[in-house]
Phi, psi and omega in degrees: 000152182222152186265127174253130180263131174241132184271118176248148182245136176268183184291345182264007175085000175288146177245155172218160180265131178244141174249128171242151175263125184229155173286137178282126181288150175271000173260140178234123184052035174074015175244132177303139185316302179311312177298322181292320181301315181298316181302317182289313186299339178270348176304144166291156188307320179302310178298322175302314184292327176291318175302316175304311183294314182301315182295333178273015173062032167285150175283162175301321179297315180300322182287323173302311181292315178302314185263002178056050174224173183284159174299324178291334173289323175302313178303313182288321173302320181291325174294323178296311176300317177298319177296321181283337185255357176065036173234181176268140192295332179273000181273079180304325185291316173302320180291328174295320179292319179295316181295320178292316186297325185264000178084011180290321178229164177270143177298000000 
């Protein structure tokens, strides 16, 4: 079980945080977990390293400097990753969830 916080608004426009208990889904980015693990395992080493760095919230510029490639190349690889994993290239949260689920980074 996981706690999910929900922002609720009353009739006056004030908001309050509510917490709900929800089941953790076995799907990440719409892909069943076993398929997701296989998809990440099949990635070339360069794409895995970019996924890991994006999941750690590094900017594309920082990744480019770290890997000694251009920012445009990092952006291209992010689009390729997004296509292979079924997510949006700017969705760092989904990349982090995928990297954690597949063991690329520690939670």
